[in-house]
BALOBA-1460 file (C-alpha; in Angstrom, 3 decimals):
// residues 305
<rec num="1" residu="m" x="5.791" y="35.898" z="-7.636"/>
<rec num="2" residu="a" x="6.555" y="34.134" z="-4.472"/>
<rec num="3" residu="h" x="3.872" y="31.163" z="-3.404"/>
<rec num="4" residu="n" x="3.867" y="31.052" z="0.666"/>
<rec num="5" residu="h" x="1.102" y="28.557" z="0.826"/>
<rec num="6" residu="h" x="1.485" y="24.942" z="1.710"/>
<rec num="7" residu="h" x="0.556" y="22.137" z="-0.136"/>
<rec num="8" residu="e" x="-0.644" y="19.198" z="1.626"/>
<rec num="9" residu="t" x="-1.608" y="15.552" z="0.821"/>
<rec num="10" residu="p" x="-5.254" y="15.593" z="-0.228"/>
<rec num="11" residu="e" x="-7.547" y="14.326" z="2.632"/>
<rec num="12" residu="i" x="-8.544" y="10.809" z="2.460"/>
<rec num="13" residu="t" x="-12.413" y="11.261" z="3.721"/>
<rec num="14" residu="g" x="-14.880" y="7.882" z="5.294"/>
<rec num="15" residu="i" x="-11.916" y="5.291" z="5.477"/>
<rec num="16" residu="n" x="-11.872" y="4.769" z="8.709"/>
<rec num="17" residu="k" x="-15.522" y="3.702" z="8.786"/>
<rec num="18" residu="a" x="-14.672" y="1.866" z="5.714"/>
<rec num="19" residu="f" x="-11.899" y="0.124" z="7.889"/>
<rec num="20" residu="i" x="-14.074" y="-0.999" z="10.361"/>
<rec num="21" residu="v" x="-17.255" y="-1.784" z="8.170"/>
<rec num="22" residu="g" x="-14.416" y="-4.335" z="6.237"/>
<rec num="23" residu="i" x="-13.274" y="-5.610" z="9.450"/>
<rec num="24" residu="v" x="-16.865" y="-6.622" z="11.076"/>
<rec num="25" residu="l" x="-17.928" y="-8.142" z="7.212"/>
<rec num="26" residu="n" x="-14.655" y="-10.037" z="7.221"/>
<rec num="27" residu="l" x="-14.845" y="-11.267" z="10.530"/>
<rec num="28" residu="a" x="-17.972" y="-12.479" z="10.959"/>
<rec num="29" residu="y" x="-17.695" y="-14.412" z="7.688"/>
<rec num="30" residu="v" x="-14.472" y="-15.968" z="8.780"/>
<rec num="31" residu="l" x="-16.456" y="-17.137" z="11.603"/>
<rec num="32" residu="i" x="-19.170" y="-19.262" z="9.384"/>
<rec num="33" residu="q" x="-16.508" y="-20.315" z="6.819"/>
<rec num="34" residu="i" x="-14.513" y="-21.915" z="9.960"/>
<rec num="35" residu="i" x="-18.174" y="-23.082" z="11.574"/>
<rec num="36" residu="v" x="-19.027" y="-24.744" z="7.832"/>
<rec num="37" residu="g" x="-15.358" y="-25.620" z="6.664"/>
<rec num="38" residu="l" x="-15.396" y="-27.845" z="10.173"/>
<rec num="39" residu="n" x="-18.958" y="-29.750" z="9.653"/>
<rec num="40" residu="i" x="-18.239" y="-30.471" z="6.221"/>
<rec num="41" residu="n" x="-14.165" y="-30.723" z="6.186"/>
<rec num="42" residu="s" x="-13.291" y="-28.771" z="3.754"/>
<rec num="43" residu="l" x="-10.069" y="-27.929" z="3.381"/>
<rec num="44" residu="a" x="-11.093" y="-25.163" z="0.556"/>
<rec num="45" residu="l" x="-13.529" y="-23.212" z="3.305"/>
<rec num="46" residu="l" x="-10.881" y="-23.690" z="5.835"/>
<rec num="47" residu="s" x="-7.776" y="-22.429" z="3.839"/>
<rec num="48" residu="d" x="-9.829" y="-19.276" z="3.103"/>
<rec num="49" residu="a" x="-10.724" y="-18.842" z="6.175"/>
<rec num="50" residu="g" x="-7.442" y="-18.811" z="7.510"/>
<rec num="51" residu="h" x="-6.539" y="-16.377" z="4.403"/>
<rec num="52" residu="n" x="-9.629" y="-14.060" z="5.154"/>
<rec num="53" residu="f" x="-8.806" y="-14.051" z="9.178"/>
<rec num="54" residu="l" x="-5.367" y="-12.748" z="8.231"/>
<rec num="55" residu="d" x="-6.956" y="-10.166" z="5.901"/>
<rec num="56" residu="v" x="-9.136" y="-8.896" z="8.802"/>
<rec num="57" residu="a" x="-5.945" y="-8.388" z="10.654"/>
<rec num="58" residu="g" x="-4.677" y="-6.894" z="8.145"/>
<rec num="59" residu="l" x="-7.324" y="-4.049" z="7.438"/>
<rec num="60" residu="a" x="-6.836" y="-3.655" z="11.428"/>
<rec num="61" residu="l" x="-3.103" y="-3.347" z="11.102"/>
<rec num="62" residu="a" x="-3.559" y="-0.853" z="8.086"/>
<rec num="63" residu="m" x="-5.879" y="1.108" z="10.226"/>
<rec num="64" residu="l" x="-3.787" y="1.735" z="12.424"/>
<rec num="65" residu="a" x="-1.149" y="2.387" z="9.944"/>
<rec num="66" residu="f" x="-3.643" y="5.350" z="8.726"/>
<rec num="67" residu="r" x="-4.115" y="6.873" z="12.109"/>
<rec num="68" residu="l" x="-0.404" y="6.688" z="13.102"/>
<rec num="69" residu="s" x="0.437" y="8.640" z="9.663"/>
<rec num="70" residu="k" x="-1.380" y="11.413" z="10.695"/>
<rec num="71" residu="s" x="0.624" y="11.794" z="13.763"/>
<rec num="72" residu="k" x="2.541" y="15.378" z="14.932"/>
<rec num="73" residu="s" x="6.396" y="15.584" z="15.259"/>
<rec num="74" residu="t" x="7.870" y="15.251" z="18.786"/>
<rec num="75" residu="e" x="11.468" y="15.643" z="19.840"/>
<rec num="76" residu="k" x="12.274" y="12.001" z="19.661"/>
<rec num="77" residu="y" x="10.583" y="11.811" z="16.196"/>
<rec num="78" residu="t" x="10.544" y="14.830" z="14.119"/>
<rec num="79" residu="f" x="8.184" y="13.304" z="11.508"/>
<rec num="80" residu="g" x="5.731" y="11.278" z="14.139"/>
<rec num="81" residu="y" x="4.928" y="8.160" z="13.442"/>
<rec num="82" residu="k" x="4.408" y="8.132" z="9.914"/>
<rec num="83" residu="k" x="6.846" y="5.920" z="8.782"/>
<rec num="84" residu="a" x="4.655" y="3.044" z="10.929"/>
<rec num="85" residu="s" x="2.369" y="2.793" z="8.324"/>
<rec num="86" residu="i" x="4.980" y="1.927" z="5.702"/>
<rec num="87" residu="l" x="6.484" y="-1.080" z="7.935"/>
<rec num="88" residu="i" x="3.186" y="-2.224" z="8.753"/>
<rec num="89" residu="s" x="2.297" y="-2.629" z="4.717"/>
<rec num="90" residu="l" x="5.419" y="-4.535" z="4.895"/>
<rec num="91" residu="l" x="4.445" y="-6.995" z="8.159"/>
<rec num="92" residu="n" x="1.202" y="-6.992" z="6.073"/>
<rec num="93" residu="a" x="2.632" y="-8.284" z="3.227"/>
<rec num="94" residu="v" x="4.829" y="-10.786" z="5.129"/>
<rec num="95" residu="i" x="2.129" y="-12.112" z="7.020"/>
<rec num="96" residu="l" x="0.277" y="-13.248" z="3.894"/>
<rec num="97" residu="l" x="3.209" y="-14.765" z="2.297"/>
<rec num="98" residu="i" x="3.867" y="-16.942" z="5.353"/>
<rec num="99" residu="s" x="0.502" y="-18.030" z="5.496"/>
<rec num="100" residu="i" x="0.921" y="-19.594" z="1.878"/>
<rec num="101" residu="g" x="3.314" y="-22.357" z="3.298"/>
<rec num="102" residu="a" x="0.551" y="-24.028" z="5.347"/>
<rec num="103" residu="i" x="-2.093" y="-23.991" z="3.155"/>
<rec num="104" residu="g" x="-0.132" y="-25.458" z="0.243"/>
<rec num="105" residu="y" x="1.397" y="-28.111" z="2.845"/>
<rec num="106" residu="e" x="-2.012" y="-29.225" z="3.762"/>
<rec num="107" residu="a" x="-3.680" y="-29.109" z="0.060"/>
<rec num="108" residu="v" x="-0.619" y="-31.695" z="-0.987"/>
<rec num="109" residu="f" x="-1.466" y="-33.767" z="1.831"/>
<rec num="110" residu="r" x="-5.353" y="-33.644" z="0.896"/>
<rec num="111" residu="f" x="-4.425" y="-34.475" z="-2.562"/>
<rec num="112" residu="h" x="-3.454" y="-37.714" z="-1.099"/>
<rec num="113" residu="r" x="-6.590" y="-38.444" z="0.948"/>
<rec num="114" residu="q" x="-9.778" y="-37.108" z="-0.337"/>
<rec num="115" residu="e" x="-12.968" y="-37.348" z="1.539"/>
<rec num="116" residu="p" x="-16.409" y="-36.395" z="-0.317"/>
<rec num="117" residu="l" x="-17.871" y="-32.953" z="0.255"/>
<rec num="118" residu="p" x="-21.145" y="-31.501" z="-0.442"/>
<rec num="119" residu="g" x="-20.837" y="-28.661" z="-3.359"/>
<rec num="120" residu="t" x="-23.961" y="-27.076" z="-2.810"/>
<rec num="121" residu="i" x="-22.794" y="-25.357" z="0.532"/>
<rec num="122" residu="i" x="-19.091" y="-24.805" z="-0.562"/>
<rec num="123" residu="s" x="-20.801" y="-22.899" z="-3.196"/>
<rec num="124" residu="i" x="-23.566" y="-20.918" z="-1.276"/>
<rec num="125" residu="i" x="-20.543" y="-20.229" z="1.552"/>
<rec num="126" residu="a" x="-18.511" y="-18.914" z="-1.238"/>
<rec num="127" residu="a" x="-21.507" y="-16.711" z="-2.922"/>
<rec num="128" residu="i" x="-21.749" y="-14.811" z="0.514"/>
<rec num="129" residu="g" x="-17.771" y="-14.250" z="0.316"/>
<rec num="130" residu="i" x="-18.671" y="-12.655" z="-2.924"/>
<rec num="131" residu="f" x="-20.407" y="-10.156" z="-1.729"/>
<rec num="132" residu="i" x="-19.224" y="-9.277" z="1.304"/>
<rec num="133" residu="n" x="-15.795" y="-8.675" z="0.003"/>
<rec num="134" residu="g" x="-17.345" y="-7.319" z="-3.071"/>
<rec num="135" residu="i" x="-18.885" y="-4.555" z="-0.543"/>
<rec num="136" residu="s" x="-15.620" y="-4.157" z="1.197"/>
<rec num="137" residu="a" x="-13.414" y="-3.559" z="-1.639"/>
<rec num="138" residu="f" x="-15.766" y="-1.197" z="-3.309"/>
<rec num="139" residu="m" x="-15.325" y="1.044" z="0.158"/>
<rec num="140" residu="f" x="-11.262" y="1.162" z="-0.386"/>
<rec num="141" residu="f" x="-11.992" y="1.796" z="-4.360"/>
<rec num="142" residu="r" x="-11.928" y="5.409" z="-4.714"/>
<rec num="143" residu="d" x="-8.723" y="6.045" z="-2.700"/>
<rec num="144" residu="k" x="-6.545" y="2.839" z="-3.354"/>
<rec num="145" residu="e" x="-3.840" y="4.797" z="-5.450"/>
<rec num="146" residu="r" x="-3.709" y="7.450" z="-2.477"/>
<rec num="147" residu="d" x="-2.005" y="5.158" z="0.022"/>
<rec num="148" residu="i" x="-0.339" y="2.105" z="-0.007"/>
<rec num="149" residu="n" x="-2.029" y="0.423" z="3.185"/>
<rec num="150" residu="v" x="-5.594" y="1.635" z="1.581"/>
<rec num="151" residu="k" x="-4.069" y="-0.312" z="-1.945"/>
<rec num="152" residu="s" x="-3.057" y="-3.087" z="0.206"/>
<rec num="153" residu="a" x="-7.033" y="-3.798" z="1.921"/>
<rec num="154" residu="f" x="-8.351" y="-2.802" z="-1.831"/>
<rec num="155" residu="l" x="-6.283" y="-5.702" z="-3.427"/>
<rec num="156" residu="h" x="-7.022" y="-8.110" z="-0.802"/>
<rec num="157" residu="l" x="-10.110" y="-7.807" z="-0.524"/>
<rec num="158" residu="a" x="-10.178" y="-8.049" z="-4.433"/>
<rec num="159" residu="s" x="-8.764" y="-11.040" z="-4.652"/>
<rec num="160" residu="d" x="-10.862" y="-12.558" z="-1.685"/>
<rec num="161" residu="a" x="-13.952" y="-12.079" z="-3.757"/>
<rec num="162" residu="l" x="-12.293" y="-13.822" z="-6.908"/>
<rec num="163" residu="v" x="-11.242" y="-16.497" z="-4.784"/>
<rec num="164" residu="s" x="-14.771" y="-16.762" z="-3.621"/>
<rec num="165" residu="l" x="-15.825" y="-16.977" z="-7.231"/>
<rec num="166" residu="g" x="-13.701" y="-19.914" z="-7.729"/>
<rec num="167" residu="l" x="-14.766" y="-21.926" z="-4.753"/>
<rec num="168" residu="v" x="-18.392" y="-21.247" z="-6.221"/>
<rec num="169" residu="v" x="-17.607" y="-22.965" z="-9.426"/>
<rec num="170" residu="g" x="-15.836" y="-25.220" z="-7.800"/>
<rec num="171" residu="g" x="-18.457" y="-26.593" z="-5.280"/>
<rec num="172" residu="i" x="-20.991" y="-26.938" z="-8.229"/>
<rec num="173" residu="i" x="-18.239" y="-29.074" z="-10.468"/>
<rec num="174" residu="i" x="-18.141" y="-31.102" z="-7.033"/>
<rec num="175" residu="y" x="-21.538" y="-31.549" z="-6.982"/>
<rec num="176" residu="y" x="-21.751" y="-32.589" z="-10.431"/>
<rec num="177" residu="t" x="-19.143" y="-34.796" z="-10.741"/>
<rec num="178" residu="h" x="-18.127" y="-35.819" z="-7.535"/>
<rec num="179" residu="a" x="-14.369" y="-34.920" z="-8.455"/>
<rec num="180" residu="y" x="-13.549" y="-34.313" z="-4.526"/>
<rec num="181" residu="w" x="-9.633" y="-33.538" z="-5.471"/>
<rec num="182" residu="i" x="-11.447" y="-29.750" z="-6.799"/>
<rec num="183" residu="d" x="-11.390" y="-28.699" z="-3.229"/>
<rec num="184" residu="p" x="-7.600" y="-29.009" z="-2.730"/>
<rec num="185" residu="l" x="-7.021" y="-27.874" z="-5.924"/>
<rec num="186" residu="l" x="-8.875" y="-24.729" z="-5.119"/>
<rec num="187" residu="s" x="-6.471" y="-24.154" z="-2.323"/>
<rec num="188" residu="i" x="-3.710" y="-24.408" z="-4.458"/>
<rec num="189" residu="v" x="-5.578" y="-21.440" z="-6.299"/>
<rec num="190" residu="i" x="-5.691" y="-19.594" z="-3.331"/>
<rec num="191" residu="c" x="-2.250" y="-19.495" z="-2.684"/>
<rec num="192" residu="l" x="-1.135" y="-18.416" z="-5.913"/>
<rec num="193" residu="v" x="-3.849" y="-15.390" z="-5.822"/>
<rec num="194" residu="i" x="-2.302" y="-13.891" z="-2.416"/>
<rec num="195" residu="i" x="1.158" y="-14.750" z="-4.561"/>
<rec num="196" residu="a" x="-0.271" y="-12.430" z="-6.900"/>
<rec num="197" residu="s" x="-2.012" y="-9.972" z="-5.179"/>
<rec num="198" residu="t" x="0.303" y="-9.626" z="-2.270"/>
<rec num="199" residu="w" x="4.073" y="-9.892" z="-4.231"/>
<rec num="200" residu="n" x="3.946" y="-6.083" z="-5.470"/>
<rec num="201" residu="l" x="2.748" y="-4.691" z="-2.230"/>
<rec num="202" residu="l" x="5.698" y="-6.417" z="-0.643"/>
<rec num="203" residu="k" x="8.317" y="-4.755" z="-2.970"/>
<rec num="204" residu="d" x="6.513" y="-1.597" z="-3.157"/>
<rec num="205" residu="s" x="6.822" y="-1.614" z="0.964"/>
<rec num="206" residu="l" x="10.176" y="-3.044" z="1.328"/>
<rec num="207" residu="r" x="11.768" y="-0.585" z="-1.279"/>
<rec num="208" residu="l" x="9.714" y="2.160" z="0.961"/>
<rec num="209" residu="s" x="11.335" y="0.945" z="4.056"/>
<rec num="210" residu="l" x="14.903" y="1.191" z="2.486"/>
<rec num="211" residu="d" x="14.122" y="4.928" z="1.499"/>
<rec num="212" residu="g" x="14.013" y="3.889" z="-1.749"/>
<rec num="213" residu="v" x="12.211" y="6.310" z="-4.208"/>
<rec num="214" residu="p" x="8.442" y="6.029" z="-4.205"/>
<rec num="215" residu="d" x="6.323" y="4.924" z="-7.377"/>
<rec num="216" residu="n" x="4.719" y="8.249" z="-7.557"/>
<rec num="217" residu="v" x="7.667" y="10.230" z="-7.753"/>
<rec num="218" residu="d" x="10.245" y="10.520" z="-11.257"/>
<rec num="219" residu="i" x="13.594" y="11.659" z="-10.453"/>
<rec num="220" residu="e" x="14.060" y="12.816" z="-13.925"/>
<rec num="221" residu="k" x="10.812" y="14.311" z="-14.243"/>
<rec num="222" residu="v" x="11.387" y="16.488" z="-11.086"/>
<rec num="223" residu="k" x="15.046" y="17.283" z="-11.996"/>
<rec num="224" residu="g" x="14.048" y="18.300" z="-15.603"/>
<rec num="225" residu="t" x="11.016" y="20.270" z="-14.443"/>
<rec num="226" residu="i" x="13.204" y="22.421" z="-11.824"/>
<rec num="227" residu="l" x="15.668" y="23.285" z="-14.549"/>
<rec num="228" residu="k" x="13.298" y="24.604" z="-16.878"/>
<rec num="229" residu="m" x="12.640" y="27.203" z="-14.313"/>
<rec num="230" residu="a" x="13.881" y="30.610" z="-14.677"/>
<rec num="231" residu="h" x="17.070" y="31.196" z="-12.815"/>
<rec num="232" residu="v" x="18.038" y="27.836" z="-12.273"/>
<rec num="233" residu="e" x="21.531" y="26.953" z="-13.552"/>
<rec num="234" residu="d" x="21.286" y="23.303" z="-12.305"/>
<rec num="235" residu="f" x="20.014" y="20.956" z="-9.943"/>
<rec num="236" residu="h" x="21.788" y="17.922" z="-8.541"/>
<rec num="237" residu="h" x="22.769" y="15.303" z="-5.136"/>
<rec num="238" residu="i" x="18.848" y="14.884" z="-5.624"/>
<rec num="239" residu="h" x="17.564" y="12.504" z="-2.476"/>
<rec num="240" residu="v" x="13.994" y="11.451" z="-2.542"/>
<rec num="241" residu="w" x="12.165" y="9.049" z="0.101"/>
<rec num="242" residu="a" x="8.645" y="8.427" z="1.747"/>
<rec num="243" residu="i" x="8.063" y="9.542" z="5.244"/>
<rec num="244" residu="s" x="4.727" y="7.438" z="5.217"/>
<rec num="245" residu="t" x="2.809" y="5.789" z="2.565"/>
<rec num="246" residu="t" x="1.182" y="9.252" z="1.420"/>
<rec num="247" residu="q" x="4.103" y="11.978" z="1.983"/>
<rec num="248" residu="n" x="7.494" y="12.048" z="0.099"/>
<rec num="249" residu="a" x="10.541" y="14.163" z="1.025"/>
<rec num="250" residu="l" x="13.389" y="15.427" z="-1.454"/>
<rec num="251" residu="t" x="16.823" y="17.284" z="-0.494"/>
<rec num="252" residu="g" x="18.935" y="18.961" z="-2.982"/>
<rec num="253" residu="h" x="21.075" y="21.600" z="-4.361"/>
<rec num="254" residu="l" x="20.212" y="23.891" z="-6.095"/>
<rec num="255" residu="v" x="22.685" y="26.163" z="-8.190"/>
<rec num="256" residu="v" x="21.425" y="29.535" z="-8.985"/>
<rec num="257" residu="a" x="22.042" y="32.571" z="-11.769"/>
<rec num="258" residu="n" x="24.736" y="34.551" z="-10.040"/>
<rec num="259" residu="n" x="22.995" y="37.939" z="-10.309"/>
<rec num="260" residu="l" x="20.134" y="36.817" z="-8.281"/>
<rec num="261" residu="t" x="20.135" y="38.846" z="-4.526"/>
<rec num="262" residu="n" x="19.345" y="36.888" z="-1.674"/>
<rec num="263" residu="e" x="15.866" y="37.917" z="-1.674"/>
<rec num="264" residu="g" x="15.333" y="36.938" z="-5.379"/>
<rec num="265" residu="i" x="16.942" y="33.327" z="-4.003"/>
<rec num="266" residu="m" x="14.396" y="32.907" z="-1.331"/>
<rec num="267" residu="k" x="11.754" y="33.840" z="-3.755"/>
<rec num="268" residu="l" x="13.104" y="31.321" z="-6.382"/>
<rec num="269" residu="k" x="13.071" y="28.254" z="-3.667"/>
<rec num="270" residu="e" x="9.838" y="29.477" z="-2.576"/>
<rec num="271" residu="e" x="8.426" y="28.378" z="-6.277"/>
<rec num="272" residu="v" x="10.587" y="25.657" z="-6.530"/>
<rec num="273" residu="k" x="8.924" y="24.058" z="-3.358"/>
<rec num="274" residu="h" x="5.688" y="25.075" z="-4.840"/>
<rec num="275" residu="t" x="6.712" y="23.555" z="-8.126"/>
<rec num="276" residu="l" x="7.629" y="20.053" z="-6.108"/>
<rec num="277" residu="a" x="4.540" y="19.897" z="-4.384"/>
<rec num="278" residu="h" x="2.941" y="19.435" z="-7.918"/>
<rec num="279" residu="l" x="5.114" y="16.614" z="-8.015"/>
<rec num="280" residu="n" x="4.450" y="14.693" z="-5.357"/>
<rec num="281" residu="i" x="7.128" y="15.862" z="-2.938"/>
<rec num="282" residu="q" x="5.315" y="17.617" z="0.171"/>
<rec num="283" residu="h" x="8.811" y="18.203" z="2.601"/>
<rec num="284" residu="a" x="11.641" y="19.703" z="0.339"/>
<rec num="285" residu="t" x="14.489" y="20.564" z="1.909"/>
<rec num="286" residu="i" x="17.070" y="22.979" z="-0.959"/>
<rec num="287" residu="e" x="20.215" y="23.794" z="-0.376"/>
<rec num="288" residu="t" x="21.683" y="26.772" z="-2.705"/>
<rec num="289" residu="e" x="24.515" y="27.607" z="-4.441"/>
<rec num="290" residu="i" x="25.461" y="30.697" z="-6.837"/>
<rec num="291" residu="e" x="26.352" y="29.519" z="-10.016"/>
<rec num="292" residu="t" x="29.916" y="30.964" z="-10.232"/>
<rec num="293" residu="c" x="31.549" y="30.553" z="-6.759"/>
<rec num="294" residu="e" x="33.937" y="28.735" z="-5.628"/>
<rec num="295" residu="n" x="35.012" y="26.568" z="-2.786"/>
<rec num="296" residu="i" x="34.950" y="28.400" z="0.585"/>
<rec num="297" residu="t" x="33.643" y="32.045" z="-1.221"/>
<rec num="298" residu="c" x="30.565" y="30.176" z="-1.980"/>
<rec num="299" residu="i" x="27.174" y="31.460" z="-0.389"/>
<rec num="300" residu="q" x="25.036" y="28.848" z="0.453"/>
<rec num="301" residu="h" x="21.518" y="29.566" z="1.545"/>
<rec num="302" residu="s" x="19.238" y="26.838" z="2.784"/>
<rec num="303" residu="q" x="15.558" y="26.297" z="4.308"/>
<rec num="304" residu="t" x="13.457" y="23.609" z="5.945"/>
<rec num="305" residu="q" x="9.555" y="23.033" z="4.592"/>
């Protein structure tokens, strides 16, 4: 039986509120870190403030990307502005990695010019960061595997919470030992955390920007599943790419049994598209070929969903 209904990507609900709350909370925290960091001359707090500010900008860009991913098609942009969500995730990753250079440079400089710091204040401010980033990250946890920009927001906020935890420990160590070199050392650790949390995002975003196969699609599984369907003789010339951070597309040639009527072929194509929808392919264009046809006598059918 043919399936004539469409499978849409499951709706991600409540995420807009999560972005807004995350932006407001983290922007307030950045201001606190800057004010306190300047007053006590703590590089760790100031570098983390810079990192958090970039995360605020990243959250704003991710929210924009999420909205653009729902854009409608136009005559000039037949997929709407969905691809912008991928480009923004790539931009986010690049911005974060660039920030490492400035933080790392200043940290190395501070190793040679250590200054007394109030460890207690550093720990208190960092403890506030654990609370703020923890709450913000939790709001993105449920949908983090369904959109690369949501995942980016979750990873950044979760890593920020871990960095804040490190600053709490560092502040305590400074208070009891007066080992002021801990401050620039923590800045280096922050750099390493940014790299660890951003590198995979950069690779994924770059691959999707170059129309590479998305992580949630296994071409061999797709081909194997379709080949097991009745009346399918072969499935080749398969191309898969991401339309947005939540939707994927496929084109391919389907070789069908020579005893199928035109109606049977159309019904089979609908069944194939129904199956592909369960394999994370939301848009499929299938060209069909009769098994025994040759060159110019081939009967070809194409349909775009």
